[in-house]
C-alpha positions, 0 to 999 in steps of 0.5 A, a space after each residue: 512291773 515288768 521286772 516283777 513279772 520276770 521274777 514271777 516267771 522264774 519263780 514259776 519255772 522253779 516251782 515246776 522243777 520242784 513239782 517234777 522232782 517231788 513227783 519223781 520221788 513219790 513215784 519211786 518211793 521204795 517204802 511204805 506209802 503210809 510212812 511219815 516220809 511219804 506223807 511229808 512228800 505229799 505235804 510238800 507236793 500239796 504246798 508246791 501246787 498251792 504256790 504254783 497256783 498262786 504264782 500263776 494267778 498273780 502273773 495273770 493279774 499282772 498281765 491284765 494290769 499291763 494290758 
């Protein structure tokens, strides 16, 4: 269980890094915000946010099970 928790913590860190990268791309987007490219970035950001929330939830449950 502890090894799985460590994996989830690393996965959470990776998702946070991805979120920062996506935010930087979206903030500096030089094209039309109604373009398909920007909408793709928004979708990736939405998916990343969902993955981050799910990972944090699973981490919380795992910690509760251990304690």
